[in-house]
Backbone as a ProteinNet text record, in pm:
[ID]
protein_1_A
[PRIMARY]
XXXXXXXXXXXXXXXXXXXXXXXXXXXXXXXXXXXXXXXXXXXXXXXXXXXXXXXXXXXXXXXXXXXXXXXXXXXXXXXXXXXXXXXXXXXXXXXXXXXXXXXXXXXXXXXXXXXXXXXXXXXXXXXXXXXXXXXXXXXXXXXXXXXXXXXXXXXXXXXXXXXXXXXXXXXXXXXXXXXXXXXXXXXXXXXXXXXXXXXXXXXXXXXXXXXXXXXXXXXXXXXXXXXXXXXXXXXXXXXXXXXXXXXXXXXXXXXXXXXXXXXXXXXXXXXXXXXXXXXXXXXXXXXXXXXXXXXXXXXXXX
[TERTIARY]
748	765.6	681.2	642.8	556.9	619.4	535.4	580.3	550.3	572.8	555.6	417.1	313.5	177.4	150.8	196.8	172.8	244.2	360	431	349.8	293.9	214.4	87.8	31.2	-85.5	-46.8	71.8	120.3	138.8	194.5	213.1	77.5	-19.4	-152.9	-220.4	-202.3	-263.7	-206.1	-73.9	-10.7	-58.2	-74.7	-125	-263.5	-346.4	-482.4	-484.8	-404	-416.2	-327.6	-222.9	-126.7	-102.5	-193.5	-176.8	-47.8	16	138.4	264.9	249.8	366	378.4	499.1	521.3	529.6	430.5	427.2	540.8	586.6	697.2	825.7	855.3	973.2	961.5	844.2	822.9	852	800	815.9	960.7	1025.3	1166.6	1251	1232.2	1315.7	1284.9	1161	1123.3	1203.1	1213.9	1281.7	1433.6	1485.4	1629.6	1672.3	1592	1619.9	1612.6	1516.7	1502.1	1622.7	1678.3	1800	1913.8	1930	2037.5	2021.4	1898.8	1874.9	1907.5	1887.8	1915.9	2065.7	2136.9	2279.3	2372.8	2323.1	2405.4	2516.9	2497.9	2594.2	2527.9	2609.7	2555.8	2498.5	2392.1	2329.7	2310.8	2360.7	2333.9	2282.7	2170.3	2114.4	2145.1	2210.3	2237.4	2147.8	2045.1	1944.5	1929	1934.7	1906.1	1769	1699.4	1567	1570.4	1684.6	1697.7	1597.3	1550.4	1452.5	1318.2	1291.8	1166	1182	1303.6	1328.5	1448.3	1431.1	1541	1585.5	1715.9	1767.9	1815.7	1804.4	1849	1988.5	2088.1	2227	2245.5	2167.3	2188.2	2145.9	2083.8	2056.4	2184.3	2288.7	2415.8	2504.2	2604.9	2703.2	2779.8	2786.4	2854.5	2915.4	2985.1	3058	2966.6	2842.1	2750.3	2723.4	2742.6	2716.1	2811.9	2930	3022.6	2956.7	2887.3	2815.7	2708.2	2641.3	2536.1	2592.9	2707.8	2769.2	2822.1	2873.6	2920.9	2806.4	2691.7	2573.5	2530.1	2533	2485.7	2581.4	2710.9	2809.9	2828.7	2801.1	2815.2	2735.7	2800.2	2741.8	2721.9	2759.6	2754.4	2871.2	2850.6	2958.4	3033.7	3144.4	3213.3	3278.8	3291.1	3348.9	3256.7	3130.8	3034.5	3034.6	3124.8	3130.8	3013.5	3001.8	2896.5	2840.8	2710.1	2639.4	2586.3	2636.6	2602.9	2509	2383.1	2283.7	2291.7	2318.2	2342.6	2235.7	2183.9	2092.9	2121.1	2201	2250.2	2289.7	2277	2323	2471.9	2537.1	2677.7	2693.2	2808.9	2830.7	2976.5	3017.1	3148	3260	3367.8	3481	3551.6	3575.4	3647	3566.9	3435.7	3350.4	3348.9	3346.7	3347.4	3474.7	3588	3715.9	3715.7	3665.6	3663.3	3571.7	3454.8	3359.4	3417.4	3477.2	3536.1	3649.8	3734.3	3843.5	3788.2	3678.6	3618.8	3557.7	3482.9	3420.5	3525.4	3633.2	3739.1	3813.1	3823.3	3884.3	3798.6	3667.4	3574.3	3559.1	3554.8	3522.6	3632.2	3741.8	3847.6	3798.5	3835.6	3795.3	3657.3	3596.9	3473.7	3349	3341.1	3225	3172.4	3043.9	2978.7	2877.6	2882	2782.9	2663.8	2544.6	2421.5	2350.8	2319	2259.5	2117.8	2015.9	1879.3	1835.3	1880.6	1841	1956.1	1997	2098.7	2196.4	2324.4	2427.5	2525.4	2515.6	2588	2709.9	2801.5	2910.9	2990.5	2992.4	3064.4	3004.2	2875.8	2815.1	2874.6	2906.3	2977.1	3116.7	3182.7	3316.8	3313.9	3211.8	3198.1	3182	3099.7	3079.7	3210.6	3290.9	3418.7	3518.3	3498.5	3589.7	3559.1	3445.1	3401.5	3463.6	3447.7	3505.5	3426.5	3297	3211.1	3085.9	3012.5	2892	2777.7	2667.8	2549.6	2458.1	2422	2336.3	2232	2117.3	2013.9	1999.9	1906.1	1884.1	1845.5	1785.9	1739.1	1843.7	1958.4	2058.1	2150.9	2196.1	2291.4	2393.7	2517.6	2619.8	2635.4	2730.6	2747.6	2893.3	2923.8	3060.4	3111.4	3242.1	3301.4	3380.4	3370	3440.7	3382.9	3467.5	3417.7	3354.5	3264.5	3195	3225.9	3223.3	3233.2	3127.7	3037.6	2929.9	2843.4	2829.7	2747.8	2816.3	2945.6	3022.4	3127.2	3140.3	3238.7	3379.3	3461.5	3598.1	3678.7	3665.7	3741.1	3696.8	3567.1	3517.4	3578.8	3595.9	3659.1	3803.9	3876.1	4016.4	4028.6	3938.6	3940.1	3910.1	3815.5	3780.2	3897.1	3967.5	4081.6	4193.4	4212.5	4313.6	4278	4148.4	4101.8	4123	4099.7	4119.8	4264.9	4357.7	4500	4536.4	4484.7	4515	4455.2	4332.7	4265.8	4336.8	4374.1	4440.1	4577.1	4645.2	4775.6	4762.4	4658.4	4637.3	4576.4	4493.7	4422.1	4415.6	4516.1	4522.4	4398.2	4328.6	4210.4	4096.6	4105.5	4000.8	4019.5	4127.7	4158.1	4047.1	3989	3883.9	3762.4	3725	3611.5	3639.2	3757.6	3791.6	3807.3	3847.3	3862.1	3728.5	3620.8	3487	3451.3	3487	3452.6	3542.4	3674.7	3770.4	3774	3742.3	3744.3	3643	3547.2	3446.3	3500.8	3614.2	3671.5	3751.1	3736.7	3817.5	3961.4	4058.1	4200.3	4244.9	4187.3	4235.1	4144.4	4046.7	3945.3	4005.5	4090.1	4149.4	4235.8	4313.6	4397.6	4311.7	4203.8	4113.6	4049.4	4012.2	3954.2	4054.2	4178.8	4283.6	4306.8	4309.9	4330.6	4214.8	4092.9	3974.8	3973.7	4008	4013.8	4120	4238.9	4347.8	4312.1	4249.5	4214	4112.8	4007.5	3902.9	3959.6	4042.9	4100.8	4198.9	4276.2	4373	4300.7	4194.8	4119.2	4058	3985.3	3918.2	4018.7	4130.5	4232.8	4292.8	4323.5	4382	4283.2	4155.3	4054.8	4034.8	4032	4015.8	4133.2	4253.9	4372.9	4372.8	4329.5	4336.5	4229.4	4121.5	4011.2	3954.1	3868.7	3795.3	3884.3	3992.4	4080	4201.2	4210.4	4324.4	4332.7	4449.4	4469.3	4401.7	4344.1	4276.8	4356.3	4329.5	4404.3	4348	4230.7	4169.3	4250.7	4276	4355.7	4267.2	4323.8	4254.5	4222.9	4316.5	4297.7	4171.8	4143.4	4025.3	3897.6	3894.9	3776.3	3759.1	3869.5	3860	3826.2	3858.1	3819.2	3667.1	3599.7	3452.7	3391.8	3450.6	3386.3	3446	3569.4	3634.4	3661.8	3620.3	3650.7	3528.5	3532.6	3417.2	3394.1	3500.8	3485.2	3414.7	3424.8	3357.6	3211.3	3187.2	3052.1	2963.9	3025.9	2954.4	2877.5	2819	2739.2	2764.3	2771.5	2788.7	2664.7	2553.2	2427.3	2408.4	2505.7	2490.9	2471.2	2376.7	2350.3	2424.2	2514	2595	2532.4	2494.6	2418.3	2503.5	2436.1	2504	2591.9	2541.3	2617.8	2748	2742.6	2863.4	2959.3	2903.1	2988.8	3066.1	2999.1	3065.6	3173.1	3139.1	3234.1	3355.6	3338	3450.3	3549	3507.4	3596.6	3561.7	3455.4	3415.1	3365.4	3380.8	3331.7	3185	3096.8	2953.1	2885.8	2808	2722.1	2581.8	2527.8	2398.1	2286.6	2205.5	2099	2003.1	1988	1891.9	1933.7	2057.9	2102.7	2048.2	1991.5	1931.3	1794.1	1691.2	1556.9	1505.4	1535.4	1487.1	1551.1	1683.2	1753.6	1711.1	1694.2	1649.7	1515	1421.4	1290.2	1300.2	1384.3	1400.9	1461.9	1562.4	1628.2	1531.4	1456.5	1366.6	1247.9	1200.3	1092.9	1141.9	1264.2	1324.7	1336.1	1379.6	1392.2	1257.1	1151.3	1018.1	979.6	1012.7	977.4	1048	1174.9	1246.4	1186.2	1152.8	1095.2	960.5	879.9	752.3	775.6	878.3	909.2	940.8	1022.5	1057	936.4	849.1	735	626	615.9	507.8	549.2	676.9	724.1	817.4	866.6	962.7	1106.6	1127.4	1261.3	1341.9	1468.7	1553.2	1672.3	1702.2	1810.7	1787.7	1817.2	1808.4	1931.8	1999.6	2104.9	2061.3	2034.1	1964	2022.5	2031.8	2085.8	1979.7	2019	1924.2	1874.3	1938.4	1893.2	1787.1	1754.7	1656	1713.8	1847.8	1913.8	1913.6	1870.7	1859.1	1905.1	1967.8	2000.5	1917.5	1834	1743.2	1754.4	1749.1	1745.1	1616.3	1556.3	1430.6	1447.1	1355.1	1350.8	1313.3	1369	1320	1169.6	1098.7	951.8	900.8	968.9	921.1	935.4	1018.1	1042.4	965.5	885.4	810.5	710.9	708	617.2	532.4
2182.5	2217.4	2124.9	2170.9	2091.3	1958.8	1854.3	1727.1	1725.1	1608.6	1594.7	1643	1595.7	1632.5	1780.5	1829.4	1969.2	2065.7	2025.9	2110.5	2124.5	2015.3	2024.9	2106.5	2097.8	2180.6	2328.6	2357.8	2496.2	2548.2	2464.3	2501.2	2529.7	2443	2461.5	2588.1	2618.4	2738.1	2865.3	2868.2	2985.1	3000.1	2888.5	2891.7	2956.6	2924.8	2980.9	3126.3	3160.7	3290.8	3400.1	3359.8	3460.3	3445.2	3498.7	3490.1	3558.1	3499.2	3557.2	3513.6	3441.3	3389.3	3240.1	3196.5	3053.7	2988.8	2908.8	2856.2	2760.2	2685.3	2591.8	2668.1	2770.8	2853.4	2923	2975.5	3050.4	2964.6	2843	2757.1	2711.1	2670.8	2629.7	2741.9	2860.9	2974.8	3020.1	3006.8	3041	2958.1	2827.6	2741	2744.5	2767.7	2788.8	2913.1	3018.4	3140.3	3114.9	3033.4	3002.6	2925.2	2836.2	2763.6	2863.4	2957.9	3055.2	3141.7	3179.5	3261.7	3183.8	3053.5	2970	2945.9	2920.8	2884.5	3004.1	3112.9	3231.8	3199.7	3093.3	3054.2	3060.7	3077.6	3068.9	2929.8	2922.9	2795	2783.3	2674.5	2640	2497.1	2477.2	2342.7	2295.1	2179.6	2117.2	1994.3	2003.9	1898.6	1844.6	1712.8	1642.3	1576.5	1575.5	1511.7	1370.3	1300.5	1167.7	1066.6	1084.1	989.3	1000.8	1117.7	1139.7	1135.5	1168.3	1175.5	1086.2	958.2	862.7	856.9	838.5	812.8	934.9	1053.9	1174.2	1212.4	1217.2	1242.2	1371.2	1474.8	1602.8	1602.1	1493.1	1482.9	1451.3	1406.2	1373.1	1496.7	1486.3	1593.1	1606.4	1728.7	1751.6	1891.6	1923.8	2050.4	2172.4	2157.4	2271.6	2317.1	2226.7	2261.2	2368.4	2379.3	2486.1	2621.5	2639.5	2764.4	2787.7	2679.6	2691	2741.7	2688.7	2733.5	2876.7	2911.5	3048.9	3148.5	3117	3202.8	3214.1	3102.4	3099.8	3169.1	3159.1	3214.3	3364.9	3413.4	3557.2	3639.1	3735.3	3827.6	3767.1	3641.2	3587.8	3642.6	3656.1	3692.8	3564.1	3541.8	3413.3	3392.4	3497.4	3482.5	3404.1	3384.9	3312.5	3162.4	3116.3	2972.8	2928.3	2796.7	2741.7	2613.1	2605.7	2480.7	2433.2	2320.5	2268	2148.7	2167.7	2061	1978.1	1849.1	1762.2	1654.6	1642	1532.2	1496.8	1391.6	1362.1	1214.8	1157.6	1020.4	1012.7	1130.6	1132.6	1174.7	1144.8	1185.6	1180.2	1275.5	1274.5	1309.2	1230	1251.6	1384	1414.7	1537	1659.2	1656.8	1768.2	1782.6	1669.4	1671.9	1734.8	1696.7	1754.9	1905.5	1949	2090.4	2168.2	2112.1	2177.5	2190.2	2082.2	2086.3	2188.4	2189.8	2287.8	2429.8	2454.2	2587.8	2624.9	2532.5	2559.8	2587.7	2509.8	2530.8	2662	2703.4	2832.2	2947.1	2926.8	3030.2	3032.9	2915.7	2908.6	2844.6	2803.9	2738.1	2609.1	2587.3	2463.9	2474.6	2593.7	2617.1	2578.6	2450.9	2397.9	2276.9	2277.9	2165.3	2104.2	1973.9	1905	1865.5	1881.1	1839.4	1739.6	1622.6	1515.5	1486.8	1545.9	1518.1	1374.5	1318.2	1181.3	1102.2	1135.8	1055.5	1145.8	1117.8	1177.9	1066.9	1013.7	893.5	924.1	826.9	825.8	956.1	1031.6	1158.7	1258.8	1244.7	1328.5	1299	1172.9	1135.7	1196.1	1198	1255.9	1404.9	1475.9	1617.2	1629.7	1543.4	1546	1518	1424.5	1390.7	1506.1	1599.9	1713.5	1821.1	1809.4	1912.4	1891.4	1991.7	1981.1	1884.9	1870.4	1778	1753.2	1648.1	1610	1597.1	1666	1653.4	1547.1	1447.3	1337.6	1307.4	1259	1212.1	1061.3	1007.3	862.3	815.1	904.5	869.8	894.9	949.4	993.2	879.3	885.2	786	848.3	803.1	825.2	694.5	690.2	568.8	543.7	427.8	396.4	495.5	516.7	610.5	537.6	403.9	331.1	371.3	410	460.5	351.6	396.5	307.5	349.3	252.7	282.9	200.7	270.9	201.7	120.5	168.5	97.7	-20.9	-38.4	-150.1	-95.4	-158.2	-114.3	-140.8	-35.5	-49.2	-151.7	-149.1	-242.2	-385.5	-406.3	-540.9	-593.8	-506	-545	-587.1	-506.3	-537.5	-667.6	-688.7	-811.7	-933.4	-915.1	-1026.5	-1063.3	-961.5	-988.4	-1058.9	-1016.2	-1079.9	-1227.8	-1252.2	-1389.9	-1473.7	-1409.4	-1479.7	-1523	-1433.6	-1467.1	-1583.5	-1578.8	-1685.6	-1818.2	-1816.4	-1940	-2002.7	-1918.1	-1969.7	-2026.7	-1962.3	-2012.3	-2148.5	-2162.6	-2287.8	-2395.2	-2351.5	-2446.7	-2390.7	-2415.5	-2358.4	-2387	-2494.5	-2527.1	-2427.7	-2343.2	-2243.1	-2119	-2113.1	-1993.9	-1960.6	-2061.8	-2036.9	-1970.1	-2015.3	-1955.8	-1810.7	-1786.8	-1650.5	-1558.4	-1613.1	-1532.1	-1470.4	-1547.2	-1496.8	-1377.4	-1388	-1281.9	-1160.6	-1183.7	-1073.6	-1010.8	-1088.6	-1037.9	-927.8	-911.1	-805.1	-666.8	-662.8	-534.5	-477.8	-346.7	-286.2	-271.7	-251.6	-260.8	-173	-54.3	36.4	34.5	-53.7	-50.2	-78.8	-179.3	-215.2	-101.9	-40.2	71.7	189.1	215.9	325.2	297	172.7	135.4	155.7	114.6	130.2	277.9	361	503.3	566.4	524.8	580.6	545	420.8	377.4	457.2	468.2	541.7	689.1	746.3	888.7	919.4	838	864.3	851.8	751.8	734.6	846.6	889	996.9	1126.8	1158.6	1280.7	1278.6	1171.4	1161.8	1165.5	1095.6	1091.8	1229	1302.3	1436	1531.2	1524.3	1612.3	1579.6	1451.8	1412.1	1461.3	1442.5	1486.5	1637.6	1710.8	1856.4	1918.7	1843.9	1908.2	1820.1	1724.3	1651.5	1573.7	1515.9	1435.3	1512.2	1638.7	1719.9	1729.3	1691.2	1698.8	1589.1	1488.5	1378.6	1250	1152	1026.1	928.6	956.6	868.7	872.9	757.2	750.8	751.8	800.5	796.7	653	562.6	422	364.6	402.5	351.3	398	525.4	579.8	515.6	506.4	451.5	302.8	233.6	92.9	80.4	175.4	174.2	222.9	326.1	391.2	354.3	309	287	143.1	48.3	-92.8	-164.5	-189.6	-253.1	-394.3	-466.2	-603.1	-605.3	-495.3	-485.1	-443.8	-348.1	-294.1	-376.7	-453.4	-543.6	-471.1	-355.3	-282.3	-133.3	-66.1	78.5	148.9	77.8	134.7	119.3	59.2	39.4	172.1	174.3	292.7	279.8	373.9	369.3	461.4	405	476.2	573.4	658.2	751	674.8	564.7	486.7	435.5	382.1	331.2	444.6	560.4	675.7	716.8	716.1	747.9	643.6	516.5	408.3	413.6	464.7	473.1	582.5	672.8	779.9	916.7	927.1	1058.2	1146.2	1276	1371.1	1399.6	1332.8	1341.5	1423.9	1522.3	1597.2	1535.6	1488.8	1422.5	1526.5	1516.6	1612.9	1622.2	1512.5	1505.8	1588.6	1637.2	1716.2	1859.1	1900.6	2033.7	2015.5	2005.3	1974.7	2080.3	2206.3	2314.3	2304.1	2287.4	2276.4	2151.2	2040.8	1917.7	1938.7	2002	2026.4	2116.7	2218.7	2309.7	2237.7	2155.1	2081.4	1985.7	1910	1810.3	1875.6	1988.1	2060.8	2114	2167.4	2212.6	2097.2	1983.2	1864.2	1827.1	1826.8	1796.4	1895.7	2022.7	2124.7	2099.7	2058.9	2025.4	1902.3	1801.5	1679.7	1707.2	1794.1	1830.7	1903.9	1986.5	2057	1958.2	1856.4	1757.4	1672.7	1642.9	1555.8	1628.1	1761	1836.5	1899.1	1933.1	2005.6	1919.6	1979.1	1909	1943.5	2000	2035.8	1910.7	1908	1792.3	1825.7	1954.4	1992.3	2135.2	2156.9	2290.2	2312.4	2424.6	2469.4	2607.9	2621.6	2740.5	2783.4	2913.6	2961.3	3028.8	3070	3125.2	3264.4	3327.6	3458.1	3447.4	3324.8	3305.3	3300.1	3301.6	3286.5	3138.6	3107.8	2966.4	2943.5	2829.3	2777.5	2650.9	2645.8	2532.2	2476	2344.6	2278.2	2199.1	2206.7	2136.1	2038.4	1944	1854	1934.1	1897.2	1958.4	1935.6	2031.8	2026.6	1896.7	1843.9	1722.8	1598.2	1609.7	1494.9	1498.5	1602.4	1612.1	1498.1	1428.7	1314.2	1337.1
2692.7	2552.3	2463.9	2344.6	2257.5	2214.7	2206	2151.5	2002.3	1939.6	1793.7	1748.9	1816.2	1777	1803.6	1916.7	1952	1858.6	1805.2	1709.2	1581.1	1532.4	1409.7	1433.9	1554	1586.9	1590.8	1642.5	1643.9	1501.9	1415.5	1274.8	1209.4	1234.6	1175.9	1226.8	1353.8	1412	1350.9	1331.5	1269.5	1126.2	1056	918.3	912.2	1010.5	1013.1	1056.3	1156.5	1220.9	1163.4	1089.3	1041.9	891.8	810.2	664.9	619.9	521.5	468.2	538.8	649.5	721.9	695.5	658.7	639.7	778.3	815.8	952.9	984.7	885.9	908.5	940.5	859.1	884.7	1020	1047	1171.1	1294.6	1295.8	1413.7	1428.8	1318.7	1327.8	1385.6	1332.4	1372.1	1514.3	1554.3	1691.8	1791.9	1766.5	1863	1849.7	1728.6	1714.5	1792.1	1782.9	1858.1	2008	2049.2	2192.3	2244.5	2161.4	2201.8	2224.8	2131.7	2143.7	2268.9	2298.3	2417.3	2545.1	2540.3	2657	2675.2	2564.3	2572.8	2559.7	2497.8	2467.9	2368.9	2289.6	2188.3	2050.4	1945.9	1811.1	1787.7	1708.6	1677.6	1526.3	1470.3	1330.5	1326.8	1260.8	1243.4	1102.4	1092.1	962.3	951.6	869.7	861.9	720.9	709.9	585.4	594.3	482.4	478	424	441.7	380.2	433.9	555.8	610	539.5	481.5	411.2	259.3	212.2	68	34.7	53.1	35.3	-110.7	-130.1	-263.2	-339.3	-281	-350.9	-301.3	-393.3	-351.7	-272.7	-303.5	-237	-90.2	-43.9	99.4	176.5	105.5	169	185.5	269.7	283.9	152.7	98.6	-28.3	-30.2	-137.1	-143.6	-144.6	-186.4	-181.8	-39.3	55.7	195.4	248.3	187.6	228.1	208.5	94.6	69.4	174.7	214.2	315.7	447.3	487.6	611.9	600.3	485.1	465.7	482.1	424.7	436.4	582.3	653.8	792.8	889.4	864.1	957.5	939.5	819.6	792.5	895	956.2	1054.3	1194	1215.4	1351.6	1433.7	1562.4	1653.5	1688.2	1619.4	1629.9	1765.8	1845.7	1979.3	2071.9	2033.3	2116	2088.5	2002.4	1972.2	1887.4	1870.4	1784.9	1842.8	1850.8	1874.2	1739.3	1692.3	1560.2	1576.2	1539.8	1549.3	1421.3	1435.7	1320.1	1305.8	1183.8	1150.2	1004.5	982.8	848.4	835.2	714	693	663.7	647.5	609	464.6	406.8	268.8	229	147.3	83	180.6	179	269.8	242.9	115.1	81.5	123.9	100.5	141.1	292.6	362.2	508.6	561.3	505.4	547.1	526.7	411.8	379	473.3	504.8	595	735.9	786	920.4	926.2	823.8	820.2	824.7	752.7	749.1	885	943.4	1072.9	1180.8	1177.6	1276.6	1250.7	1124.8	1094	1146.4	1148.7	1193.9	1346.7	1409.7	1552.4	1637.2	1575.3	1650.4	1713.5	1839.2	1908.9	1973.2	1968.5	2044.2	1964	1927.5	1854.8	1930.8	1957.6	2023.4	1926.7	1909	1825.6	1912.7	1856.6	1923.8	1831.4	1885.6	1804.9	1857	1796.7	1842.6	1814.7	1700.4	1665.8	1605.7	1482.3	1413	1338.3	1353.4	1269.4	1235.7	1114.8	1077.1	990.4	984.4	888.4	891.6	781.2	778.3	876	908.2	1011.3	1147.6	1173.1	1296.2	1296.9	1181.7	1174.8	1209.9	1163.1	1199.6	1350.8	1408.5	1554	1628.5	1577	1641.7	1636.9	1543.4	1533.2	1636.6	1704.9	1799.6	1937.8	2025.9	2159.8	2247.3	2219.3	2292.8	2211.1	2249.4	2176.6	2276.5	2247.6	2332.2	2272.4	2353.8	2308.5	2414.7	2369.7	2460.6	2450.6	2523.8	2520.2	2380	2300.3	2166.7	2058.4	2095.8	1997.5	1955.6	1829.5	1779	1686.1	1699.1	1598.4	1521.2	1427	1347.9	1312.9	1255.6	1214.2	1110.5	1107.7	1012.1	903.7	899.3	793.8	658.2	560.7	432.8	346.6	258.7	165.7	22.2	-67.3	-210.8	-283.1	-347.5	-417.5	-323.9	-200.1	-103	-38.3	-66.3	-9.6	86.2	202	300.5	249	243.4	191.9	271.8	403.9	487.1	462.1	434.6	405.5	276.2	177.5	50.7	75.5	153.9	183	261.6	357.9	437.2	349.7	257.5	168.8	77.9	27.2	-59.9	17.4	142.4	227.5	251.2	271.5	292.1	166.1	50.7	-76.7	-93.3	-62.4	-73.4	18.4	141.7	237.2	193.2	142.9	99.7	-19.5	-116.5	-237	-201.3	-106.8	-64.3	4.3	85.4	157.8	69.5	-25	-110.6	-252.1	-334.9	-470.5	-555.4	-527.7	-608.6	-587.8	-481.1	-456.7	-542.1	-618.8	-698.4	-796.8	-858.4	-957.7	-894.1	-774.7	-704	-667.4	-612.4	-573.2	-693.6	-808.7	-929.4	-969.5	-952.9	-986	-896.9	-767.9	-671.7	-688.2	-684.6	-690.2	-829	-930	-1067.1	-1093	-1003.1	-1019.4	-983.5	-912.6	-874.9	-991.5	-1017.6	-1123.3	-1072.5	-1162	-1125.8	-1009.3	-992.6	-887.1	-764	-761.1	-655.2	-517.3	-509.4	-380.9	-325.1	-413.7	-370.3	-323.6	-398.2	-359.8	-224.2	-200	-70.8	42	18.8	120.9	152.3	48.9	69.2	146.1	114	181.2	329.8	361.7	501.8	577.5	517.4	582.3	600.7	499.4	500.6	611.2	619.6	720	861.3	885.5	1019.6	1051.5	951.6	973.3	1008.4	932.2	958.6	1098	1126.6	1256.5	1370.7	1353.3	1456.9	1483.8	1378.3	1393.8	1460.9	1421.2	1481.6	1629.7	1662.4	1803	1887.9	1838.6	1912.5	1933.4	1831.8	1836.1	1923.9	1953.1	2023.2	2134.8	2102.5	2205.8	2302	2252.5	2338.7	2389.4	2354.9	2395.1	2547	2603.9	2747.7	2826.9	2756.7	2825.3	2805.7	2890.6	2884.4	2781.7	2728.4	2628.6	2499.7	2440.1	2318.4	2194.1	2085.7	1956	1918	1945.7	1910.3	1974.8	2098.6	2167.5	2098.5	2060.5	1992.9	1855.3	1780.4	1645.2	1645.2	1752.8	1762.5	1763.4	1827.8	1833.3	1703.3	1642.5	1528.7	1392.3	1389.5	1260.9	1223.9	1308.6	1286.7	1228.5	1097.3	1032	1084.4	1115.2	1164.1	1299.4	1373.6	1502.6	1485.9	1397.9	1382	1290	1198.5	1107.3	997.2	1027	928.9	942.1	827	826.9	882.9	881.8	930.1	1081	1149.2	1292.9	1366.1	1458.7	1538.8	1673.3	1699.4	1821	1924.7	2037.8	2139.8	2220.4	2295.8	2386.2	2484.4	2539	2636.5	2576.7	2454.2	2389.7	2354.6	2320.5	2292.1	2416.8	2530.8	2657.7	2687.9	2669.9	2697.7	2606.5	2486	2391.1	2428.7	2517.2	2560.4	2506.4	2427	2376.4	2490.8	2473.4	2572.8	2542	2613.9	2588.7	2698.2	2654.9	2745.5	2734.3	2844.6	2840.1	2834.9	2732.2	2708.4	2826.8	2896.4	3006.4	3128.6	3130.3	3245.1	3241.6	3128.5	3115.9	3051.3	3133.8	3083.8	2987.7	3016.5	2929.5	2792.4	2788.9	2661.1	2586.2	2656	2591.4	2523.1	2592.2	2532.9	2409.8	2417.6	2304.2	2183.7	2209.7	2100.9	2033.2	2112.5	2054.5	1985.1	2036.6	1969.4	1834.9	1833.8	1708.1	1609.6	1659.2	1574.7	1512.4	1592.7	1539.6	1430	1450.4	1351.9	1218.7	1224.2	1100.6	1034.4	1113	1056.4	989	1048.2	986	853.9	848.1	723.4	612.2	643.3	541.4	500.3	594.3	562.7	483.3	500.7	437.9	305	291.1	173.1	88.1	-22.2	-109	-71.9	48	93.9	127.4	86.3	113.6	203.8	221.6	312	360.6	488.4	548.2	635.6	612.7	702.6	749.3	879.6	929.6	1064	1084.5	1211.5	1298	1417.5	1513.7	1475.9	1377.3	1330.3	1221	1181.5	1076.4	937.1	925.6	796.2	760	638	599.4	456.5	436.8	304	288.4	182.8	166.7	25.4	16.4	-113.9	-125	-244.3	-270.2	-384.8	-391.6	-506.7	-631.4	-747.8	-870.8	-882.4	-939.3	-944	-1004.4	-1106	-1172.9	-1086.1	-975.4	-892.2	-760.6	-741.6	-617.4	-609.9	-495.2	-476.3	-353.1
[MASK]
++++++++++++++++++++++++++++++++++++++++++++++++++++++++++++++++++++++++++++++++++++++++++++++++++++++++++++++++++++++++++++++++++++++++++++++++++++++++++++++++++++++++++++++++++++++++++++++++++++++++++++++++++++++++++++++++++++++++++++++++++++++++++++++++++++++++++++++++++++++++++++++++++++++++++++++

């Protein structure tokens, strides 16, 4: 199957030889269709262009994505299940909960996540809601500890706990801690606590209902790997396929099916070329060629 360079050459050749056809769309859809023919399952690719268009909120998971999935699922034969290809930095917790609830209402437990490269944060939570996750040596998930304003909620709670202990042991440290803790608005700590509890509750319920159902692996073991900020140190940590397996997740190794692996990675290259060449920032597309796409406003194209 084509590699990164060969995919761009294929795109260029179609541009030259087939006037009136969008070569980027053509190549993406060609390989999405090929995946479906190989697996006999529905295929939807959820792709964010955040690696190419950093800093734009709409590259994150948000409530508009529900419309994208509705458009993509319409007319699919839902009895064939769903292979959901994920490439996202994550996003809003409420939107993620709503999307997972909708996908499970449409396909039940028969959803498999496929991670060609990265699915972080709320994208990892979507993957955890599936029956299994397909990953390759290059694939990564990420911590699911929630953030507020770019700050880890659990880190804020831990810092406040440390402040209380320090002031109790050494009252003269109160002035120093006042400068630090005083920057938080009155409801910030409570909001952080709720966000941490909410993310763990959601992930735990989804794991119990699907991926861990009937297995001896506990939710606590999985959440220790994915939900413990003190363990991961950074929300940006990339969790490898090996660590995902060790945590107890049901991982299908991409390398066990060479044909499917090549199709997935070729599709991934085609999406990456679309983001690098155009002003597109998000694509949700199925194997039938139905697509929901978001672009940068014309004045912001760079």
